[in-house]
Structures are given as structure tokens and as C-alpha cells.
N, C-alpha and C positions, 0 to 999 in steps of 0.2 A: 210747318210749311215740309212733306215729304215731298225729296228731289231724285228719289232713286228710280232710274227702269224696273229695277224689279223690288221683293220686297225684301231682300239684302240690303247689310250698310252699304256707302259707298264706297269702291280702291279709292284709296287718294295717289293724285300725282307722285310722280317716280323723278327723282332727278336723276336717277340713272335715265332712265328712257328720255327725260327733257334733252340731255345732251347727246342723246344717240340723234333725236330728231334733230336738233341742232348740225352738226356732224354730217348726216346725208344730207338735209337741204342746202347746207353752205359751201355743200360740195358741188350739188345741182342748180345751185344761184351762181355759182362763181365762174362758172363753166364758161360759158362767152363772154364772162363782164365786159374785156376789152375786145372783141375780136370786130368791132364794125366802129367806126366813124362819130362822131358826137350828131346827134339826132337835132335837128335846128329846128325852131330857132331854140325853145326851152335849154336845152342842155349846151348851148352857147354862150344865154343868154344869165341863166342863173349861176353857172359856177365864173362866169366872170364878174359874178356881184362881188363873190366871195375871196378871187383872185386881189381885186383890185382891196378887199378892206384888210388883205393881207399886205398888200402891197404900202397903204399908206396908214399902217397900223389905227387904224378908223374901224373899230370894234360899236361904231353907235348908231351912224349914217351910212345906210348902204347908196353905194355911188354904182352906178352901170356907166361906161367908158367916160368916165371922170362927172357926168348928171348927179343928179341927188334922183334917185331910184326909190319911192315911198310906195310901191303899189303893194310889197308881202312886206310884214315883219322881218326878226333879225335871225331866228333860230337856225331855220335852214343855210342859212348861211354861214352861222359860229361852226356848224357841223361838215360844212362842205370843204369851209376852210382848212380843219384837219389835216384828212390824206393829201390834202393836194398842198399843203407844209412837210410834209413829211416825205410822198413821194413824187411832187413835182405835177405838171399841167400833162395828162394824158387820159384818155377814155378810160383807161382802166382805175385810174386812183379816183376820178368824177364822178364811178359811181359806186365807189365801195360804200356810202351809206345809205344809197335806196337798194340798194343787195343786204346789207344787213341790217336795215328796219325791215326788210321783208323775211328775213329768215327768224329775226325778233319777236317779229307779229306772227307767227305760228307759233314758237313755243311757248308762246303768251296766251294763246288761245288754248294750247293745252293746256296748261296748267290753270289756267280759268275754270274753263269747261269742265277739267278735273273735279276738280273743287264742289263744283254745282252739279254734276253728272255723272262723276265718278271716271277712271280712268280711260275707261273701256269708249264711253261718247268722245272723250277729251284726243283721244288717241287717231280716231276716225276723223273730226272736225280739223286737227290741226291738215292732217294730210291734204284732208279734201282744198282746203283755201289752200297750199303749199302748191300743189295739181292746179287752182282754179286758171285758165290762159290769162287771163287780165291782169291777174294778179301778179304772175311770174313776169310777164312781158314790166309791168310796172317797175319793178326793181331791178330791172336792167336800165331804167330812163331816170335819167338825173334833172329830175323837178318834184315838185313839193306835193304833188296830190300825193303819192303812196306813205310815205312821212306822216302827214296830217293823217290820214286812214287810219294807222296805226296808232297814233296817241287817241284818237277819237274811240278808236276799236277798244284799247285799253283801260278809257275813261268811264264808257259807256258798260262795258263787261263788269270792270271794278264795284260800278255802282250796282250791279244788281247781284252780284256775288256777297259784297258787303251788308246788303239790304238783308238779300234769303241767310245767308247765313249768322247777321248780327253781328259783323267783325269790324272794328273801327280803324284799325289796320287797311281793308280793302277800300272803305270809302275816302280815307286821306286822301289812297292811292290815285280815288278816282278823280277826285279836287287838282292833284298834282298834274295827271295827265292832262286834265283839262286845260289846264294852263299854258302847259309845250303845246298844247296841239293850239291855241291862239298865238301865242310867239309865233309859231308857222307858218297860219293861215289867218289867221284872225277870230272873230267873231265868232264862225262855228263852234271855234272851241268849248264856248259856253254856251251856245243856242242847240245843238244836238243832243248832249245828258241831260241838261234840264229839257227840253221837249219831246225825250223819246219816255224817261222818267216821271215824266210830268202829265202824258197824254197815258201810262200804264196806269200811275195809282187812279188817274180818275175812271180810267176802263174796267178797273176792277176791283173799284172804291175801298181801296185798303187805306184806308183816310191816315191810317196810326204809323204807317211807313214816313210821316214824312216828319218825325220827331226821332227816327231813327237815319236822321239822312244827313245829323250834325252841319247844318248847314252853314250857320254862323264860323263857326271854325275851319270850315271846310272852304268856305268865300275868301277865309284871311289868309290860307294858303294859296290860292288862285290867286288872291292880289299879289303877296310876294314874291309870286312869279312872274305874273305880269308888267307890275305898277314901275318896280325899277329903270328897267329899258324904254317904258314908254313915256316918264319922265324926263331922264336925259336927254333922249330922241326927241324930246319937244322942247324944251329948250334950249336947245344947240338948233330948231327948225323949227320958230315960230306957226309956220302953217304947217307942218306936218299933222296935226291928229284930223285938220278938218280935210286934208288933202286923202288921208289913209282912211277915213269914219266916213265921213260921207261920200267922197267920189268911188272909193275903192271897194267898200265895204255896203253902202246904200244903193247910191246911186249904179254901182254897176251890177247890185242883183235886182234891180226896180225898173231899171233905164233901155233903153233902145238905142239903138246905131253901135252896136258892138260886132267884133267878126263870132266866126262860127253860129251862126245863127241855125236855129235846127226845129223842128216841130216837137210835140208834146211829148209823143209816143220813144223819142230819142231812145231815153234810156232804158227803157222796157227792153227794146231791143237789141239795147249792149250790154243789159244784166243776164235776157237770155243767150247770147250768144259769147258772153265773156265768162258763163260760168261752163260753159257745156266741159263735159259730157254729166256732172253733177244736174246740170236743171233737168234732166232725165227721172233720175234717181226723186229727185225734189216734187216733181209734180208726180210720177209714178205711187207714192208715197203719203201724199196729200192726205189723204183718206187717214191715214193713221197717225198722223200728227192732229188736222182738226178733226176727225169726226169722232173719236174715238171717247166712250165719254165713261174709260173704266175709275171709280172713287177713288181706288187708289193712286191714281197717277194725277191729282187736283192740283198738284203742287208744280209739276211737271207742266201742265195746261197754263198756268202762269210766265211758267219761264217760256213757252212757246209765244204767248201773247205779246210779251216783252221781246222777245224776237222778233215779230212782225210788225209790232208797232217802229220796230228798230229801221227794219228794213223799208218800212214804209215811209217814214219820216225821210230818210234821205233821199228814196228816188223824186218823193212829192214835192221835196225842197228844189232839189235840183233838177227840178220840169219844169218851174215857175219861170226864173228869166231864157229870155229867149235866146242868151248865147249860151253855148253846151259846148264840154270839152268832155271826150270820154272818158278822163284820169278824176274828175266828180265824182264819178258813183264808186270809186274803190270800197269807203266804208262800208258799203250792201253789201260784199262777199261775206264777212265775219259771219252775221248774222245766219246767212244761206248757210254755209257750213255747217254750222250748229244744230239746224235745223235739219238737215241732211243729214247727220249725222244721230241725232237721234232717233231717225225714220229707220235708217240702216240699223242702227242696234237693235231695235223694237223688233224688226223683221229679220232679225237673223244672217242678213248678208253679207256680213262681211267678208268671206274667202272670196265671193263674186266680184268683189269691192276694191280687194289688196289686185284682185286679178288685172281688174280696169288700172288701180292707178299705177299697177309698173307699164303697162301699155301706154298710159298718160307721158311719163316719164321717158321713156323711150321715143315716143311721137314726139313731144317740144322738144326735146336736146337735137332730134334729126332737124325738126322745122325751123328751131332757131337758128342753127350751124348753114341752112340751106337758103331763109333767106339772108340774114344780116352776110353772109357773106359774098353770094353769088346775086339775089334780085336786086335788080335798080328802083332802091326806098323814096321816095318824094322828101324833100329837107334835108337830102345827108350831103349836100354840094359843102362840103368842108373846104377849106382854103388852107387848111392845115401843110398841104406841101406846098404849097405856094410862099406860106408864110417862109417855110424853109430853106426857097431858093434868094431869100432876100439877102441883100450883102449880112455878113457878121460884124455886129460895130457893139461898141459899149455903149456909146452913146443911144437916145433911142432915135429913130429915123423918124422921117416924114412921111406917116402913110395915110391915104386919102381912097376913103370908101365912094365913091361915085354913083349919085343916085338911087343908092341903095344902103341898106348893111350889113353888113355880111359878122354875124351874133357872134363865130368864132373867129373874129380877125383881131379882136381888141385880147383874147386869151391868149391865143397860141402865137402874137408879135407880143406879149407883156406889157405893151404899152394903152394909151388912148389913142385912139384914129380921130382926123377931121372925117367930117361924113358931110357932102355935097348932096343939097337939095332944097325944092324950093320951101323955105320953111314958113314962110309968108302965106302961103295958101296950099295948106293939110287940110286932106280929106280923107275919112275913113277912118278903122282905126286896127293900126298896123306898127310895124318899129318907128315909122315916125312920128306918132303920134307921144309912143311909148317914151323916145328919147325927149321929146318939146313941150310933154307938161308939166316940167319945172321950170323951165324956163325962162320965166318972168323972176322965178324965186334965187337962181342963179347965173351972176351975173359975167364968170367967167366960159358960161354955156357959148355963149358970144362965139367964141377962139375954137369951138369942136364942131358945131354944126354952121356952116357957113352956107352962101348963095352960091353962083356961078359967078359972078363977078369978080367977089374974093380969090374965088379957086383961081379963077385965071393970070389972075395978080400975079399970083405967087407959084403959075407953072410958067411965065417968065422970069423969074427968080433964077440965080443960080445955082441957089443950095437944093439938092434930088430929092423930088416929091417923088411917091412909090403908090399909082393911085391903082386900088383894085377896080373894075368894071364886071360888067358882064359882056360876055360876049355878042347879043342881041345889042349891044349901044355903042360895040366898039367903030361905028363905018360912021357916026352921029360923032362920033369923039374925036375922030379923027381928021374933020372939016376945020374944026376949031383948034385943034391941038399943034396941027404940021406937021412937023418932024418931032417924033418918040421912036423909041425904043421896049421892045416889048422882053420881058426879065423871065417867065413862065408862063404856062396856060396850062387848063383841066378846059373838061369837056364846054362848060359854062363859063369860067372866068376867066379874066386874063389880068395881068400887073403886067404894069406899065410905066416908063420913066422918062422925064422929057432931056438925061443928062444921055 
């Protein structure tokens, strides 16, 4: 299969060039990493699970505010715990891993694409991915979406390189990356690589490819990565497998009643906007990619088909559920970056493109600095300053979150907190449902998730309570509390105590 954009041999990837890309994008990606408070709820929620893992020395069963948290697999928390254990709890340390994954994904795309299509295409593809706004933004956000996207990209692209170049090392890497994707987000780590490769074989009728895939040994590698944790966590928590696979994987995909309901075209709009300005280049050179019939480019057309199937599988898969989140679509940008790079390389627009890249880098830097520093962003209502106003104490304080759950409160106070709510009458898909999902599996949870009556009994005791409450509820709280003292406040939140 000829994979060159010309009749000349492919120029192999360069270690020096890969290092330069890593350094340049590392500087660019780390520039504003810790400049803004945690974006809630995700950055507070997932980082807190990692913090509790470190505090309890329990690296098997995830917990959120002391409650069992079976929503996601374990790998993200393991990785998140590493910088936290070294640098402590702060926005910069919590975003180190997403930023490293973002840069690592760029360098991997460069290397794999260079093996497939030559260094020129690899270089352009890497720069396009690194300057894609949504990819760049996700690297500044401590949740699972970018990390699983990088694992998936590595797995799907490694499959193509392994089959095209007949290199077993790339094929085995694909299964390993798929296993790591599974340990990050679940079954999509298997479904996406299998779906993309399967549809490609079917559409191109390259049935002999099946024999090249090293399926028995590859699946063994996949199992070696995934099964140990699944076995141990299910032994310690007998209800884990049902909750994780049925409730969180299948029911959430096929069911309704979840938050973030969006129309079917949601991800089409997000992809177009999130890939700007490269959307323009891809659309402009659509004919070059899909309508050219040069017989010397037969191998490239197979690659174009593979990349198109890859993008289509991601788009269709995530468009099916009614619940949609922006970050889910991130795996679509790697194939789009390669397709755009192929078109640019074939039309000789490199100089114009690199001028565009410089402008994008400058624009992204300035926009990021402005937005994160000066614009009020939704869900950035961190309670870090309020936690710093609490009395210094070596023993845990009695902290209460009243009628809501402040996602970064346990994280910055570095302890679990009581949450007051009407737990017997939960409606909707929100933080209350999230915390109470495993209520029947954890008998100690009743001490942390309390109703109104037990709370007011605690309020009357001598031991001080430090209650975090939304300002809009302070008047109704005061009617029942009687005397209280305000310790600190922000625009939206107040901390009070009865002492």
C-alpha cells in the first residue's frame, strides 16, 4: 500500500522535531494553567476523589466525600494523585496531568502520522491539533475527557499504522492504549477501536486485514491491563460491576432523565466551532481529499476512508444519547487534524498555514488570559477563600454544606463534610443523585448525608459547626437558626457558625 503524498519515499519522524514540538507546546499549554479557580463541578469532583484516595491510602475503591463513587474507572484518579502528592492541592497541580496529556497527544499524533504519511504531514497535523481551540481548552480542565480522548486517539491511530506498515509493535500498542482508555472511561476504550477498524475493513473489503490484527494476543494485553483492578474492586464491592456497567455505561447511554439534554445536531455545531479556523481549511479542500482519483494515491484514499470513519463513529456515537457534554467530542479532532494536514500538504499551502498558526497561538493566549482572569465564568464559584478563613486546627472541623454540595469544599478543607438535604425525596440528575447513588451500599453514608432534623440537633450542641450556605438561602436559614456568627463571605456563599 503506497502511503506517500508524492512518489518519493516518506521522510521518517524526527526525534529532534518531536522534542521541539513537545517543548513549544508545553510552554504554550502551561502558560495559564493555574491562573483561574477550579471550574466546578468537574474539577472539584474528580480531584477530590483522587485526594481521598491519597488520604485513605485506598487505591482500589473510589470515594467522593467519603461515599462510594463508582461512576468512572480508576486510572484518572491514579494519575491525578501523582502531582497532588508532590505539589499539594492547588489549581496548577490539579491541571498538570490534563496539560501533559494534551501535549503528549500532539507529539504522538506527529510521530504516528509521520510514519504513515511522512514528516511534513505529521508536523502540520500535530500543529493543527495543538492549536484547535477546544482541544487546547480541554488541556486546562481537570476532568476525564481529554485523557480518554488521547488514549483513544493513540489506540485507533496505532491500529492503522500497525496494519498499514505491518508492524506488530504498533498493533500491540493499540491494544495497550485501548486498555488504558477503558481504565479511564469504560467500554468506549474497546468499542471505538473495534468499531472504527471493523467498519474500515467492511467498507474497503480488506478481509486479509483481520489476520494482521493479532487479535488473541492483543485482547490478552487488553485484559492484562483491565482485569486486575476490575477483579479486586468487585471483590471488595460486590455491587460494583452491576452499577458500573449497567447503570453508568449502558443505562446512561440509552436512557433518559439525565442532565445536559441537547438536540441531535449539538456535536456537529461543537465540532465546527471547536475546530476553527481549521474547519475552513478542511471544507475548502474537501475536493482534494474526497474527489481526487489519482491512481498513485490509492493507499492514501484508504487512509482518508479510515480517518473519515473514525470521525463519523465518534460523532454518531455521542449524538445518540439525549445527554451531551461538550468534552465528549474531543476524539474527533485527531482524525480531522490529519485530514486537514493531508489537504494542506497536497495543495502546497504550508506557508500560509504557518502564518495562520502564529496568529492562532497569539489569539488563544490573549483570549485565555482575558477570559480566565477578568470575565465571570459560570460555575467558577470556588469556596477556597472561605475555607482559608476557617480556624486553623490540627483535628478535622465539623463542616456542613447546607442544601447544596460545594464540589471543592472537601478538596480545599481536605476532609469529608456533612451535606444537609431532603435525601428521601431526590429529583433530577444533579449532585444529590450523584452522592446518593450508592446510599444503600454504604451504611456510614447516613452520617454524612443528613436531613434537616438531625442537622438542627447538631446545631444546638456545644461543638462548633461551620456551615457553608448560598447567600440566597441565608434569610430562611436565619429564621430557624436564631443566633449565628458570620465568619466569611463571597458574592454567592457565606460561612456561619453557632459559636
